[in-house]
C-alpha positions as CSV (number, residue, x, y, z in Angstrom):
1,X,111.1,92.2,5.6
2,X,112.6,92.9,8.9
3,X,111.0,95.9,10.6
4,X,112.4,97.8,13.4
5,X,111.5,101.0,15.1
6,X,115.0,102.3,14.9
7,X,117.7,103.3,17.1
8,X,118.9,101.6,20.1
9,X,118.7,105.0,21.7
10,X,115.6,107.2,21.9
11,X,115.0,109.4,18.8
12,X,113.5,112.8,19.0
13,X,114.2,115.4,16.4
14,X,115.4,118.9,15.5
15,X,118.0,120.8,13.7
16,X,121.5,122.0,13.7
17,X,123.3,123.9,11.0
18,X,125.8,126.2,9.6
19,X,127.1,128.1,12.5
20,X,126.8,125.9,15.6
21,X,124.2,123.6,17.1
22,X,121.1,125.7,17.6
23,X,117.7,124.8,18.9
24,X,115.4,126.3,16.4
25,X,112.3,128.3,16.6
26,X,109.4,127.3,18.8
27,X,106.0,128.4,17.6
28,X,102.4,127.7,18.4
29,X,102.2,124.9,15.8
30,X,102.6,121.6,17.6
31,X,102.0,118.1,16.3
32,X,101.3,115.2,18.7
33,X,104.2,113.3,17.2
34,X,106.4,113.7,14.1
35,X,107.4,110.4,12.4
36,X,109.7,109.9,9.5
37,X,110.4,106.7,7.6
38,X,113.6,105.0,6.7
39,X,114.1,102.2,4.1
40,X,117.6,100.7,4.5
41,X,119.9,98.2,2.9
42,X,121.9,96.3,5.5
43,X,122.1,92.9,3.7
44,X,122.7,93.3,-0.1
45,X,126.1,93.5,-1.7
46,X,125.9,97.3,-1.8
47,X,125.4,97.4,2.0
48,X,128.9,98.6,2.3
49,X,127.4,102.0,1.5
50,X,123.9,101.2,2.8
51,X,124.8,100.4,6.4
52,X,126.9,103.5,7.2
53,X,124.5,105.8,5.3
54,X,121.4,104.7,7.3
55,X,123.4,104.7,10.6
56,X,124.5,108.3,9.7
57,X,120.9,109.3,9.2
58,X,120.0,107.8,12.6
59,X,123.0,109.3,14.5
60,X,122.3,112.7,12.8
61,X,118.7,112.6,14.1
62,X,119.9,111.5,17.5
63,X,122.4,114.4,17.7
64,X,119.8,117.1,16.8
65,X,117.3,115.4,19.1
66,X,119.7,115.8,22.0
67,X,119.9,119.5,21.2
68,X,116.2,120.3,21.3
69,X,113.1,119.5,19.3
70,X,111.0,120.7,16.3
71,X,108.6,123.0,18.1
72,X,109.3,121.1,21.2
73,X,107.9,117.9,19.8
74,X,109.6,114.5,19.4
75,X,110.2,112.7,16.2
76,X,110.1,109.0,15.8
77,X,112.2,107.3,13.1
78,X,110.7,104.0,11.7
79,X,113.2,101.9,9.7
80,X,112.3,98.9,7.5
81,X,115.2,96.9,6.0
82,X,114.7,95.9,2.4
83,X,118.1,94.7,1.2
84,X,118.0,96.7,-2.1
85,X,114.9,94.8,-3.2
86,X,112.4,96.7,-5.3
87,X,109.1,95.0,-4.4
88,X,110.1,95.0,-0.7
89,X,111.0,98.7,-1.0
90,X,107.7,99.6,-2.6
91,X,105.8,97.6,0.1
92,X,107.8,99.2,2.9
93,X,107.1,102.7,1.5
94,X,103.3,102.0,1.3
95,X,103.4,100.7,4.9
96,X,105.3,103.7,6.2
97,X,102.9,106.1,4.5
98,X,99.6,104.3,5.4
99,X,100.4,102.9,8.8
100,X,102.8,105.5,10.2
101,X,101.5,108.5,8.3
102,X,105.1,109.7,7.6
103,X,105.5,112.9,5.5
104,X,109.1,111.8,4.5
105,X,111.1,108.7,3.9
106,X,114.9,108.3,3.9
107,X,115.7,105.8,1.1
108,X,118.6,104.0,-0.5
109,X,119.7,103.0,-4.0
110,X,118.8,103.5,-7.7
111,X,116.5,100.7,-8.9
112,X,114.6,100.6,-5.6
113,X,114.2,104.4,-5.5
114,X,113.0,104.5,-9.1
115,X,110.3,102.0,-8.2
116,X,109.0,104.3,-5.5
117,X,108.6,107.4,-7.7
118,X,104.9,106.9,-8.7
119,X,103.9,106.2,-5.1
120,X,105.8,109.2,-3.8
121,X,104.1,111.4,-6.4
122,X,100.7,110.0,-5.8
123,X,100.8,110.3,-2.0
124,X,102.9,113.6,-2.0
125,X,105.4,112.0,0.3
126,X,109.0,113.3,0.3
127,X,111.6,110.6,-0.6
128,X,115.3,111.1,0.0
129,X,117.5,108.4,-1.6
130,X,121.2,107.8,-1.4
131,X,121.0,107.7,-5.1
132,X,121.9,110.9,-7.1
133,X,120.1,110.6,-10.5
134,X,119.2,113.2,-13.0
135,X,115.8,111.6,-12.7
136,X,115.2,113.4,-9.4
137,X,113.8,116.5,-11.2
138,X,110.6,118.5,-10.7
139,X,108.8,116.7,-13.6
140,X,109.7,113.1,-13.2
141,X,110.1,112.9,-9.4
142,X,108.6,116.1,-7.8
143,X,108.9,114.9,-4.2
144,X,112.5,113.6,-4.4
145,X,115.3,115.6,-2.8
146,X,119.0,114.8,-2.2
147,X,121.9,116.4,-0.5
148,X,124.4,116.8,-3.3
149,X,125.3,116.9,-7.0
150,X,124.1,114.1,-9.3
151,X,126.1,111.2,-10.7
152,X,126.0,112.9,-14.0
153,X,127.4,116.2,-12.7
154,X,130.1,114.3,-10.9
155,X,130.9,112.5,-14.1
156,X,131.1,115.7,-16.1
157,X,133.5,117.0,-13.4
158,X,135.6,113.9,-13.9
159,X,135.9,114.7,-17.6
160,X,136.8,118.3,-16.8
161,X,139.5,117.0,-14.5
162,X,141.0,115.0,-17.3
163,X,140.9,118.0,-19.5
164,X,142.6,120.1,-16.8
165,X,145.4,117.5,-16.4
166,X,145.6,116.3,-20.0
167,X,145.3,112.7,-21.0
168,X,142.9,110.0,-22.2
169,X,139.9,108.6,-20.3
170,X,138.8,105.0,-19.9
171,X,135.4,104.0,-18.4
172,X,134.9,101.2,-15.9
173,X,131.5,100.7,-14.2
174,X,128.9,98.3,-13.0
175,X,126.3,97.8,-15.7
176,X,122.9,99.1,-14.8
177,X,121.8,101.2,-11.9
178,X,124.1,103.9,-10.5
179,X,127.1,102.6,-12.3
180,X,125.7,103.1,-15.8
181,X,123.4,106.0,-15.1
182,X,125.9,108.9,-15.8
183,X,127.8,107.3,-18.7
184,X,125.8,109.0,-21.5
185,X,126.5,112.4,-19.8
186,X,130.2,111.6,-19.4
187,X,130.4,110.8,-23.1
188,X,128.6,114.1,-23.9
189,X,131.0,116.1,-21.7
190,X,134.0,114.3,-23.2
191,X,132.8,115.4,-26.7
192,X,132.3,119.0,-25.5
193,X,135.7,119.1,-23.8
194,X,137.6,117.3,-26.5
195,X,138.6,114.4,-24.2
196,X,139.2,111.1,-25.9
197,X,137.5,108.0,-24.3
198,X,139.8,105.2,-25.3
199,X,138.1,102.2,-23.7
200,X,135.0,101.1,-21.9
201,X,134.6,98.0,-19.7
202,X,132.3,96.6,-17.0
203,X,133.1,95.3,-13.5
204,X,130.9,93.7,-10.8
205,X,130.3,95.1,-7.3
206,X,132.7,92.7,-5.5
207,X,135.3,91.6,-8.1
208,X,138.2,89.4,-7.4
209,X,140.4,91.1,-10.0
210,X,140.5,93.7,-12.8
211,X,143.4,92.3,-14.7
212,X,141.7,92.0,-18.1
213,X,140.3,95.5,-17.9
214,X,143.6,97.0,-16.9
215,X,145.4,95.3,-19.7
216,X,142.9,96.7,-22.2
217,X,143.3,100.2,-20.7
218,X,147.1,99.9,-20.8
219,X,147.0,99.0,-24.5
220,X,144.6,101.9,-25.2
221,X,146.9,104.4,-23.5
222,X,144.5,105.5,-20.8
223,X,145.8,108.0,-18.3
224,X,142.6,108.3,-16.2
225,X,139.9,105.7,-15.4
226,X,136.4,106.6,-14.3
227,X,135.3,104.1,-11.7
228,X,131.5,103.8,-11.4
229,X,131.2,101.3,-8.6
230,X,131.9,100.7,-4.9
231,X,135.0,100.9,-2.9
232,X,135.6,97.2,-3.2
233,X,135.9,97.5,-7.0
234,X,138.1,100.6,-6.8
235,X,140.4,98.8,-4.4
236,X,140.8,95.8,-6.7
237,X,141.4,98.2,-9.6
238,X,144.1,100.2,-7.8
239,X,146.0,97.0,-6.8
240,X,145.9,95.6,-10.3
241,X,147.0,98.9,-11.9
242,X,150.1,98.6,-9.7
243,X,150.7,95.0,-10.5
244,X,150.3,95.6,-14.2
245,X,152.5,98.7,-14.3
246,X,149.9,101.1,-15.5
247,X,150.4,104.6,-14.1
248,X,146.8,105.7,-14.6
249,X,144.7,107.7,-12.1
250,X,141.4,106.4,-11.0
251,X,138.6,108.9,-10.6
252,X,136.1,107.2,-8.3
253,X,132.4,108.1,-8.0
254,X,130.6,108.8,-4.8
255,X,130.6,105.1,-3.6
256,X,134.0,104.1,-4.9
257,X,136.0,106.9,-3.3
258,X,135.7,106.8,0.4
259,X,137.7,106.0,3.6
260,X,137.3,102.3,3.1
261,X,139.2,102.6,-0.2
262,X,142.2,103.9,1.5
263,X,142.0,101.4,4.4
264,X,141.8,98.5,1.9
265,X,144.1,99.6,-0.9
266,X,146.6,101.1,1.5
267,X,149.7,102.4,-0.4
268,X,148.1,101.6,-3.7
269,X,145.4,104.3,-3.0
270,X,148.0,107.1,-3.3
271,X,147.4,109.6,-6.0
272,X,143.9,108.5,-7.0
273,X,140.9,110.8,-7.2
274,X,137.4,110.8,-5.8
275,X,134.3,112.8,-6.6
276,X,133.5,113.6,-3.0
277,X,130.1,114.7,-1.8
278,X,131.0,115.8,1.7
279,X,133.9,117.3,3.6
280,X,136.5,114.8,4.6
281,X,136.4,113.2,8.0
282,X,138.2,115.5,10.5
283,X,137.6,118.7,8.6
284,X,136.8,121.0,11.5
285,X,135.7,123.8,9.3
286,X,132.3,122.0,9.4
287,X,130.5,122.8,12.6
288,X,128.9,119.4,12.7
289,X,132.2,117.5,12.4
290,X,132.9,117.9,16.2
291,X,129.7,115.9,16.9
292,X,130.5,113.3,14.3
293,X,134.0,112.7,15.7
294,X,132.6,112.5,19.2
295,X,130.1,109.9,18.3
296,X,130.6,106.2,19.4
297,X,130.0,104.9,15.8
298,X,132.7,102.5,14.8
299,X,133.0,103.7,11.2
300,X,132.3,107.4,11.7
301,X,135.0,108.3,9.2
302,X,133.0,106.7,6.4
303,X,131.8,109.3,3.9
304,X,128.4,107.5,3.6
305,X,128.0,108.0,7.4
306,X,128.7,111.7,7.0
307,X,126.3,111.9,4.0
308,X,123.6,110.3,6.1
309,X,124.2,112.7,9.0
310,X,123.9,115.6,6.6
311,X,120.7,114.3,5.1
312,X,119.1,114.2,8.6
313,X,120.2,117.8,9.2
314,X,118.8,118.9,5.8
315,X,115.4,117.5,6.7
316,X,115.5,119.1,10.1
317,X,116.3,122.4,8.5
318,X,113.2,122.2,6.3
319,X,111.1,121.2,9.3
320,X,112.4,124.1,11.4
321,X,111.4,126.5,8.6
322,X,107.9,125.1,8.6
323,X,107.9,125.4,12.4
324,X,108.9,129.0,12.3
325,X,106.3,129.8,9.7
326,X,103.6,128.1,11.7
327,X,103.0,125.4,9.1
328,X,102.2,121.7,9.6
329,X,104.9,119.2,8.7
330,X,103.5,117.5,5.6
331,X,104.9,116.3,2.4
332,X,103.7,119.2,0.3
333,X,104.9,121.7,2.9
334,X,108.3,120.1,3.2
335,X,108.6,120.3,-0.6
336,X,107.9,124.0,-0.4
337,X,110.4,124.4,2.4
338,X,113.1,122.6,0.4
339,X,112.4,124.9,-2.5
340,X,113.3,127.9,-0.4
341,X,116.9,126.6,0.2
342,X,119.6,129.0,-1.1
343,X,123.2,128.3,-0.2
344,X,122.3,126.1,2.7
345,X,125.0,123.7,4.0
346,X,123.7,121.4,6.7
347,X,126.3,121.4,9.5
348,X,128.8,122.5,6.9
349,X,129.2,118.9,5.9
350,X,128.3,119.3,2.2
351,X,128.5,121.9,-0.5
352,X,125.8,124.7,-0.3
353,X,122.4,123.5,-1.4
354,X,120.2,125.7,-3.6
355,X,116.8,124.3,-4.6
356,X,113.9,126.1,-6.4
357,X,110.5,125.1,-7.8
358,X,112.2,124.9,-11.3
359,X,115.3,122.9,-10.3
360,X,115.7,120.3,-7.6
361,X,119.3,119.5,-8.3
362,X,120.9,120.3,-5.0
363,X,124.3,121.6,-5.9
364,X,126.5,122.4,-8.9
365,X,129.6,122.1,-6.8
366,X,131.6,118.8,-7.1
367,X,134.4,118.6,-4.6
368,X,137.3,116.6,-6.1
369,X,139.7,114.9,-3.6
370,X,142.9,113.1,-4.0
371,X,144.7,110.6,-1.8
372,X,147.8,112.3,-0.5
373,X,150.0,110.8,2.2
374,X,147.3,108.3,3.0
375,X,144.5,110.8,3.4
376,X,141.7,112.3,1.2
377,X,142.8,115.8,0.5
378,X,140.9,118.6,-1.2
379,X,142.2,119.0,-4.8
380,X,139.6,121.1,-6.5
381,X,136.1,122.4,-6.0
382,X,134.7,122.2,-9.5
383,X,131.6,124.4,-9.9
384,X,129.5,123.6,-12.9
385,X,127.3,126.1,-14.7
386,X,123.7,125.5,-13.7
387,X,122.6,127.5,-16.8
388,X,124.2,124.8,-18.9
389,X,123.6,121.5,-17.0
390,X,120.8,122.4,-14.5
391,X,117.3,121.0,-15.0
392,X,116.0,124.0,-17.0
393,X,119.0,123.6,-19.4
394,X,118.6,119.9,-20.0
395,X,114.9,119.1,-19.6
396,X,114.1,119.4,-23.3
397,X,116.7,116.8,-24.3
398,X,116.6,114.6,-21.1
399,X,115.4,111.1,-21.5
400,X,114.6,108.6,-18.7
């Protein structure tokens, strides 16, 4: 494992949110140093999401650091790169908790984050992955928190989009992990909405073509295709849809639909949908967007970078609440702080977060974007009913 005390620039912490950048409450509670952990993926095939995400986390911390400090104290971020490897991730988590005494760790993907669950629970350490599973509920993973809606909630919204537009749905995803995770819920929602699923195929993370899958979808009469993969796979699919003459709309998941998809697919990206988890780059309605656009990061328009930035602000908001309450920044106290969130949108970058002791699913709002004139454009904010698909509604039938 390659370990680095991260940032090329000095890292000290605080918070900024909602209205403008604010230096938040100083109280008498002060800790000698606040450290947070970060487990990154900069080397595996899914690093096209992993790199900008972790860099977003780091730049987000740097920005809030430059605007003050949590109770006037500095925060150190310790990053360990694990390349999407489960044993390395578990070992890194243990090291961060034991050696650096961190109360919280920023994480990455699905299988590696699942492997950490028992250790997070045992040590009462907050874990914040870039994976959005239904598994991150108060019973299975009580110390896991994320910034946005789950894969399953995004998948249900995709089905509702097909219902809204009319048509038939095909499924294309990477088997296992985040690609396969929401499929059962997508099928459940399709049954409820009366949407026909006419075909189901798999595709790898970095495919060279999707011709066979497209031909099957064309024969089945698909009008919409759920893409549960990365932007590389969505780009290949878009190009092959055009080549094979199938006028079907792709609905990309959180990793497939991003700025890189437009950059790589170019004109073939037009008209396709994405289950976005942030505002689009350049949306100045978000107070934090000005800082993001002013940063020197090369790929600052990447949605993963924006998500990472928002994740840092989310943690900083929880820390500031503890600071104001005169409480120490520990895993259990951060958990309690997150559970007080109601309609909180860190920096305005993501849909409002509401978390309670009974339901850790961050948001029921799934922003749906469409590529229009070469840009991601808001099409629909689909708000799901928490009483029907929130944790309390599904816990009796949910299976890991």
